[in-house]
C-alpha positions as CSV (number, residue, x, y, z in Angstrom):
1,X,25.1,113.9,65.1
2,X,26.5,117.0,66.4
3,X,26.7,115.8,69.8
4,X,30.0,114.0,71.3
5,X,28.5,110.6,72.8
6,X,31.3,110.8,75.4
7,X,31.4,112.1,78.8
8,X,32.8,115.1,79.3
9,X,34.3,115.4,83.2
10,X,35.4,118.2,85.6
11,X,37.1,118.0,88.6
12,X,34.5,117.0,91.0
13,X,33.7,113.8,88.8
14,X,37.1,112.3,89.1
15,X,39.3,111.0,91.8
16,X,42.9,110.1,91.9
17,X,43.6,106.4,92.7
18,X,46.3,106.1,95.8
19,X,48.9,103.9,94.3
20,X,52.1,102.0,95.9
21,X,54.6,104.7,97.6
22,X,57.8,104.6,99.1
23,X,57.9,108.2,100.3
24,X,58.4,108.3,103.9
25,X,57.4,112.0,104.1
26,X,55.9,114.5,101.9
27,X,58.4,117.2,102.2
28,X,60.5,115.1,99.9
29,X,58.0,116.1,97.3
30,X,59.3,118.7,95.1
31,X,57.1,121.3,93.5
32,X,59.6,122.7,90.6
33,X,58.2,122.8,87.1
34,X,59.4,124.8,83.8
35,X,57.2,127.5,81.6
36,X,59.5,127.8,79.0
37,X,62.3,129.9,80.0
38,X,60.8,130.4,83.3
39,X,61.7,128.0,86.1
40,X,59.1,127.9,89.1
41,X,59.9,126.5,92.4
42,X,55.9,126.0,92.7
43,X,53.8,125.6,89.9
44,X,51.2,128.5,91.0
45,X,50.2,131.3,88.6
46,X,48.4,134.6,89.5
47,X,45.5,135.2,86.7
48,X,45.7,138.7,84.9
49,X,42.8,140.0,86.8
50,X,42.5,143.7,87.8
51,X,41.4,142.2,91.6
52,X,44.1,139.3,91.7
53,X,47.4,140.1,90.1
54,X,49.2,144.0,90.1
55,X,52.6,144.7,91.3
56,X,53.0,143.6,94.9
57,X,51.2,140.0,93.6
58,X,53.8,139.8,91.2
59,X,56.7,140.5,93.5
60,X,55.2,138.6,96.2
61,X,54.7,135.3,94.2
62,X,58.0,135.3,92.9
63,X,59.5,135.3,96.3
64,X,57.4,132.5,97.2
65,X,58.5,130.4,93.7
66,X,55.5,131.0,91.4
67,X,54.8,133.9,89.3
68,X,52.4,136.6,88.4
69,X,50.5,137.5,85.2
70,X,50.3,141.3,85.7
71,X,46.8,142.5,84.2
72,X,46.3,144.8,81.4
73,X,43.2,146.8,82.7
74,X,45.2,150.0,82.8
75,X,46.8,152.2,80.1
76,X,50.2,151.1,78.5
77,X,51.9,153.6,80.1
78,X,50.6,153.0,83.8
79,X,51.5,148.9,82.7
80,X,55.0,149.8,82.0
81,X,55.1,151.7,85.4
82,X,54.1,148.6,87.0
83,X,56.7,146.6,85.1
84,X,59.4,149.0,86.1
85,X,58.5,148.9,89.4
86,X,58.4,144.9,89.7
87,X,61.7,145.2,87.6
88,X,63.0,147.3,90.2
89,X,62.5,144.8,92.9
90,X,64.8,142.0,91.0
91,X,61.7,140.1,89.6
92,X,62.4,138.4,86.2
93,X,59.5,135.4,86.6
94,X,56.7,137.2,85.6
95,X,54.4,138.0,82.2
96,X,52.0,140.8,81.5
97,X,48.8,140.3,79.7
98,X,48.0,142.0,76.5
99,X,45.0,142.3,73.9
100,X,44.7,141.7,70.2
101,X,44.4,143.8,67.2
102,X,45.9,146.9,66.5
103,X,45.7,148.3,70.2
104,X,47.2,144.8,71.7
105,X,50.0,145.2,69.2
106,X,51.0,148.9,69.7
107,X,50.7,148.4,74.0
108,X,52.9,145.0,73.3
109,X,55.5,147.2,70.9
110,X,55.5,149.8,73.7
111,X,55.9,147.5,76.6
112,X,58.9,145.5,75.1
113,X,60.6,148.6,74.1
114,X,60.5,150.1,77.5
115,X,60.7,147.4,79.6
116,X,62.8,144.1,80.6
117,X,60.1,141.9,80.3
118,X,60.7,138.4,79.1
119,X,57.1,137.0,78.3
120,X,53.4,137.9,77.3
121,X,50.0,136.5,78.0
122,X,47.6,136.9,75.3
123,X,44.7,137.6,77.5
124,X,41.3,136.6,75.7
125,X,38.1,135.3,76.2
126,X,38.4,132.6,73.1
127,X,42.0,131.8,71.9
128,X,41.1,129.5,69.1
129,X,40.4,132.6,67.2
130,X,41.9,134.5,64.3
131,X,43.1,137.7,66.2
132,X,45.1,135.9,68.5
133,X,46.4,133.7,66.2
134,X,47.7,136.5,64.6
135,X,48.8,138.0,67.7
136,X,51.1,134.8,68.1
137,X,52.2,135.1,64.6
138,X,53.3,138.7,65.1
139,X,55.1,138.4,68.3
140,X,57.2,135.3,66.8
141,X,58.3,137.0,63.8
142,X,58.9,140.3,65.7
143,X,60.3,139.3,69.0
144,X,61.0,135.6,68.8
145,X,62.4,135.3,72.0
146,X,59.8,136.5,74.2
147,X,57.6,133.6,75.6
148,X,53.8,133.7,74.5
149,X,51.3,132.2,76.9
150,X,47.7,132.4,75.0
151,X,44.5,131.2,75.7
152,X,41.8,130.4,76.4
153,X,41.3,127.3,74.8
154,X,39.6,123.8,75.7
155,X,40.0,121.7,72.2
156,X,42.9,119.7,70.4
157,X,41.9,121.7,67.3
158,X,42.9,125.0,69.3
159,X,45.9,123.8,70.9
160,X,47.2,122.7,67.5
161,X,46.3,125.7,65.4
162,X,48.2,128.2,68.3
163,X,51.2,125.9,68.4
164,X,51.3,126.2,64.4
165,X,51.4,129.9,64.7
166,X,54.5,129.1,67.6
167,X,52.6,129.3,70.9
168,X,54.9,128.4,74.1
169,X,52.4,128.1,76.5
170,X,48.2,126.8,76.1
171,X,46.0,128.4,78.7
172,X,43.4,125.9,79.0
173,X,39.7,126.5,80.6
174,X,36.7,128.4,79.5
175,X,33.5,129.0,81.3
176,X,34.8,127.8,84.3
177,X,35.9,130.4,86.4
178,X,34.4,131.5,89.7
179,X,33.1,134.9,88.6
180,X,32.4,133.5,84.9
181,X,29.0,133.0,83.4
182,X,30.3,132.1,80.0
183,X,28.5,128.6,80.1
184,X,25.3,130.1,81.1
185,X,25.0,132.8,79.1
186,X,26.9,131.5,75.9
187,X,26.4,128.0,76.7
188,X,29.9,127.4,75.5
189,X,32.8,125.5,77.6
190,X,34.5,122.4,78.2
191,X,34.1,120.7,81.7
192,X,38.1,121.2,82.8
193,X,39.4,117.7,83.5
194,X,38.6,116.5,79.9
195,X,39.8,119.7,78.4
196,X,43.3,119.3,80.1
197,X,43.1,115.7,79.1
198,X,42.6,116.0,75.7
199,X,45.2,118.5,75.4
200,X,47.6,117.0,77.2
201,X,47.3,113.9,75.2
202,X,47.7,115.8,72.2
203,X,51.0,117.1,72.8
204,X,52.2,113.7,74.0
205,X,51.6,112.2,70.9
206,X,52.6,114.8,68.6
207,X,55.7,115.5,71.4
208,X,55.0,119.2,71.1
209,X,57.6,121.2,73.5
210,X,54.6,123.0,74.8
211,X,53.4,124.2,78.5
212,X,50.1,123.7,79.7
213,X,48.5,126.0,82.1
214,X,45.1,125.0,84.0
215,X,43.1,128.0,84.0
216,X,39.5,128.3,85.9
217,X,37.4,125.6,88.1
218,X,40.0,125.7,91.3
219,X,37.7,125.5,94.3
220,X,40.1,123.8,96.6
221,X,43.9,122.6,97.2
222,X,42.7,119.5,95.3
223,X,41.8,120.3,92.2
224,X,45.1,122.1,91.8
225,X,46.8,118.5,92.4
226,X,44.1,116.7,89.9
227,X,44.9,119.6,87.4
228,X,48.6,118.8,87.7
229,X,48.2,115.1,87.5
230,X,45.8,115.5,84.4
231,X,48.9,116.7,82.7
232,X,49.3,120.9,83.7
233,X,52.7,122.1,83.9
234,X,51.0,125.1,86.5
235,X,47.9,126.0,87.3
236,X,46.3,129.5,87.2
237,X,44.7,130.9,90.6
238,X,42.0,133.6,90.9
239,X,39.8,133.3,93.6
240,X,42.0,131.2,96.1
241,X,44.4,134.5,96.1
242,X,41.5,137.0,96.0
243,X,41.0,138.7,98.8
244,X,44.8,138.8,100.1
245,X,47.2,141.2,101.1
246,X,49.1,141.5,97.7
247,X,45.7,142.0,95.7
248,X,45.3,145.2,94.0
249,X,42.4,147.2,95.8
250,X,42.2,148.8,99.3
251,X,41.0,147.1,102.4
252,X,37.4,147.8,103.5
253,X,35.5,146.9,106.4
254,X,31.8,146.4,107.5
255,X,30.6,146.7,111.1
256,X,32.3,148.3,114.1
257,X,34.7,147.0,116.8
258,X,34.7,144.0,118.0
259,X,32.5,142.6,115.3
260,X,33.8,144.5,112.4
261,X,34.7,142.4,109.2
262,X,37.3,143.1,106.4
263,X,36.9,142.4,102.7
264,X,38.1,143.1,99.4
265,X,36.7,143.2,95.9
266,X,36.7,140.5,93.4
267,X,35.5,140.7,89.9
268,X,35.6,138.9,86.6
269,X,37.2,140.5,84.1
270,X,33.9,140.5,82.1
271,X,31.6,141.9,84.8
272,X,29.8,145.1,84.7
273,X,31.9,146.7,87.1
274,X,35.1,145.4,85.2
275,X,34.0,146.8,82.1
276,X,32.5,150.0,83.4
277,X,35.8,150.8,85.5
278,X,37.9,150.4,82.1
279,X,35.5,152.8,80.5
280,X,34.2,150.3,78.5
281,X,30.8,149.6,76.8
282,X,28.6,147.4,79.0
283,X,27.4,144.8,76.9
284,X,28.5,140.9,76.4
285,X,28.7,140.6,80.6
286,X,29.7,136.9,81.0
287,X,31.3,137.6,84.7
288,X,30.3,138.7,88.0
289,X,31.8,140.7,91.0
290,X,31.6,140.3,94.9
291,X,33.3,141.1,98.1
292,X,35.4,138.4,99.5
293,X,36.9,137.9,103.0
294,X,40.5,139.7,104.0
295,X,42.5,136.8,103.9
296,X,45.8,138.0,105.1
297,X,49.3,137.3,103.1
298,X,49.5,135.5,99.9
299,X,52.0,133.2,101.3
300,X,49.3,131.3,103.6
301,X,47.5,129.9,101.0
302,X,50.5,129.2,98.6
303,X,51.6,127.1,101.4
304,X,48.3,125.3,102.2
305,X,47.8,124.9,98.1
306,X,51.7,123.3,97.9
307,X,50.9,121.0,101.1
308,X,48.1,119.8,99.4
309,X,49.8,118.9,96.4
310,X,52.9,117.5,98.1
311,X,50.3,115.1,100.2
312,X,48.8,113.9,96.7
313,X,52.2,113.3,95.3
314,X,53.2,111.2,98.0
315,X,49.4,109.1,97.9
316,X,50.8,108.0,94.1
317,X,54.6,107.8,94.8
318,X,55.7,110.9,92.9
319,X,58.8,112.7,93.8
320,X,58.2,115.1,91.4
321,X,55.6,116.7,89.3
322,X,56.5,114.3,85.8
323,X,56.1,111.4,87.9
324,X,52.9,112.4,89.5
325,X,51.6,113.1,85.9
326,X,53.1,109.9,84.8
327,X,52.0,107.8,88.1
328,X,48.3,109.2,88.3
329,X,45.0,107.4,87.4
330,X,41.7,108.4,87.8
331,X,38.5,107.0,88.7
332,X,35.0,108.4,87.7
333,X,32.8,109.9,90.8
334,X,29.1,109.6,90.7
335,X,27.1,112.0,92.9
336,X,27.2,110.0,95.8
337,X,30.7,109.8,96.1
338,X,31.0,113.5,95.6
339,X,28.7,113.7,98.9
340,X,31.2,111.0,100.5
341,X,33.8,113.4,100.0
342,X,32.8,115.6,102.1
343,X,33.2,115.9,105.5
344,X,29.9,114.4,107.1
345,X,30.5,113.7,110.6
346,X,30.9,117.3,111.8
């Protein structure tokens, strides 16, 4: 039988069970986390999408305690210039995305030769593949001190194979992004709660000193809390950060004052619009694009997420993220339970 009999679950299918807590204020809860050599005051990482993370996002998120992953959808010279601009702001808590194959290695070599970059993200749709595995191996042979985040994966087998090659951080999540159509067009993916739980269990069983970044499927601050409670060291954010001041792209408007509305563009990396902007052939489209209302400064979003996570931690008596992982247990939620969770007295 090819079908696994167990139930695979996503964030909406589970809820954290409150337990005894001696925490008097959620302000006591600390959000510090380490991603290898990167020490973060908040476990939030901006996704390497061309409408999410450029120079301004990397700089601002670092100030807020998180980090950005600079997208790779520009020429290598442009990416080097962007790294230089980030470095000039005194920022060290950021990574740059690279691809795979010969072009990926060429980009990597040039970036590392001309910048002070300390970590890279091998940014591909399927991390459990020969090419990203070769890329990890190459980086660890040629630049052993460079931190390597790689993904995306959703299985223990994928995690194990990448760890064997030297991966430092695993990016977990396939087919769950807000602009992603991979599960619809390719029929591929694993619900995110199960994927995170599987890979965290492997790291615990084998005592691997490897980090997990949960990527995709985040619709609410409560989803961030669930991802961290399931074992993620940090959560990668795309759609929640979209439309903020610090994202790449200009602010546009529709309508006339006093009824004008401001917006910015948000698109998946595998969308038609993103492929055209990069001059790529329009095929293997597995993403969408849209305009999203302008949200103002990203600091507002980060504060909302941090408040929600601290509140969740206080419900299970966790003073730090390790205690949060250790203390958290989940219950399954039915469709009726999902409806009950929504405000229904408005």
